[in-house]
N, C-alpha and C positions, 0 to 999 in steps of 0.2 A: 131200228132206224126211224120208223114212223113216229114213235113217241118223241124222239129227239127232234125230228122235223117239226112236229106240232109245237113243242116247247119253244124252239128257236123262232118259229113264226110269231108266236105270242110275244116274246121279248123284243123282237124287231119292231113291234107296234108300240112299244113303250117309249115315252119321250124323256125319260130320266137318265139317259146315258151320260156318263161323265167323261169329258175329254181327257185322255192321258198324254197324248203326244200328237203332233201334226207335222206334216211336211207337204211339199207340193203334190197335190192330187192324192194325198194319203192321210187318213185319220185312224188313230187307235183309241177306242173308247171302252169303258167298263160299266157294268151294271150289276148291282147286288141282287142276289136271288130274293124273291118275295118270301121264300120259305127258308128261314135261317137254319132249320134243322135237317135240311136235305143232305148235308155232308159234303156238298160240293163248294168250290170257291166261286168267285165272281165270274160272270160272263165277260168274255173279251170279244169285241167286235172290231174288225178291220174293214175299212172301206177304201177302195183305190180305183182310180180310173186309168185304164191302159189302152194304148192305141193298137188294139188287136181285136179282131172279131171274136165273139164268144166261142164259136166252134173251134177256132184256131188256138185261142188261149187254153181252152179245155184240154187240148191234146197234150199240153205240158204236164198235166196232172194225172193222166192215165197211168196205169201200172207199168206199162213198158217204158215210160219216161220218169217214173216216180223217183228212182235213185238219183238220176241226173239233176232233176229239179230240186230235190231236197238238199243235195250237196251244195247247190248254189244259193239256197234261200234259208237254210236252217243252220246256224253256227254250231249247234249242239248235236246235229244229226251224225250218226255213225254209219249205219247200214240198215237194210230191210231185206227180209226174205219171205218168199211165198210158202205158206204152210199148207194151204188147201185152196184149190181152184174150185169154188162151189158152183158157179155158173158164169155165164158171159158177163154179168153185171157185178157179181159179188166175189171178192177174194178175201181169204183169211190170211193176214200177214203178221209178221213180227217186225217191229221197228225198235231199234236200240239207239241210245245216245252215247256220246263220248263222256269220259270222266271229266268233271269240271272241278278243278282244285282238289280238295280232299273228298268230294262227294262221290258216292258210288254211281256207276252207270245206271241208266233206266231202261226198262223193257216195257214195251207196249204191245199188247195183243189186240189187233184191230180188224174189224170187218170193213174192208174198203169197198164202197158201193158207188158205182157210176149209174146215174139215173137222171130223171128230169122231174121238175116240179109238177105235182098232180092237180094243182088248182091255183087260180089267181089269188094273190093276197097283196095288201098294201102295207108298206113299211113307213115309219116316221123318219124323215130326214133330220137327224139331230145335229146339234152344234153347226147350224147352217152357215155361220160365218166362215167356217174352215172346211166344210164338207166338200169332197170331190163332186158330189151331186149338186150342181149349181142351180140357184134360183128356183128351188122347189122345196116344199114342206113335206112332200110325200112322194113315194115312188111305187109304181105297180110292178110286182114281179109276176110275170104272166105264166100261166099253165104252159108246160113244155120247156121252160127255161132249164138249161143244163145245170146239173149240180153234182157235187161229189161229197160223200160223207165218210167219216171215220167213226165207228162206234166201238168203244172199248169193251172187251170181253174177258171173262175169267173162264178158262177151259175146265170142263168137268171130266169125269172118267171116260166119257165117250171119245175123248181126244187124247187119251194117255199115250198113244203110240206116236204122236207128233214129236218132232225133235224138241229137246229142252235145253235151256241154258243153265249154266252153273249159278244156282240161286245165291251163292255167297258173293258173287260179283255184280249182281243186278238187283235193283229194287223194282218191283212191279208197279207201274204207274198207269194213270188213266187219262185219256184224252178223247172227248167227243167233239166232233168238228164237222161243220157243213160249209161248203163254199158254193155260192150261187154266181153264175156267169151271166150277167144281165146285159142285154143289148141296149146300147145308148142311142140306137137308131142313127149313128153317124160313123159306122164302121169301127166302133170302139166298144169297150166292155166296162161296166161297173162290176168290179169283183167285190163281193160282200161275203165276208167270212165271220162266222160266229163259232166260238169254241169255249170249252171249259176244260181245265187241266188240273189234275191232282198228282203232283210229283212225289208225294210221300211226306210223312211227318217231320223228316229232317230238314225240309225246306219250308220256311214260314211263307204263308200265302201272301203277306205284304211284300216279301222279297220277290216272289214270282211276279206279282202285279207290277212292281216297279221295273223289273227287268224286261218284262214282255213289251212294255211301251217302246223301249229303245230297240229291242230285237225285232219287233213288229215292223217298225219303220225301215230298218236295215233290210229285212226280208223282202218287203215290197220293192224297195229301190233295187235290190239285187235281182229280183224277178224281172223288173222292167229292163234292166241292162241285159239280162240273159236272153230274153225273147227277141231283143233287137239284134243280137249277134249270132243267134242260133235258130235259124228257121227249120221247122219240121215239115 
């Protein structure tokens, strides 16, 4: 988790993010890795402003609400199961997707971590004309800001007794994800999500990047509607 956190902090300071799609109070952006040989696709950044305090919005992302929130915000989500409750903050989970057209379902093995930012850092506010973070060129994410991360894992022999899926029906995919719940100091939240996803060689990365722009906007719009009608 810490290496992903450090990497994502670094890219959030980059000013070269390319705008993919925008809507009211939502932007979806992409950034190519500086290391073309790292084997991962582009970074995807979602920035949204929501009229909900950070601690209240954060509750929709916790494990006990994970399934409900994913069903409302991810059109490809199928289900998730708890494989191992490591401690209060970290859970080992399996997330699976629906079959899309002729493409096989995907399986993600993720370490789901609830924590907080361990130091202040400043991000660049990119595509300022459209950004939900208005009238600013940068934003300080303060120490203690709540965050959630998903870190992709490949299980070794130590975990051979955990339940397995039929490998003929699923392709193992990877998704590293961090969401920061940043206080706007007006009873709202700047939700900043950075992720990288590798769905497998049968889905071209250009196709994923094109698709994620539309689904990212839909996901945030669905989240905004969901939290308005479902108080926790």
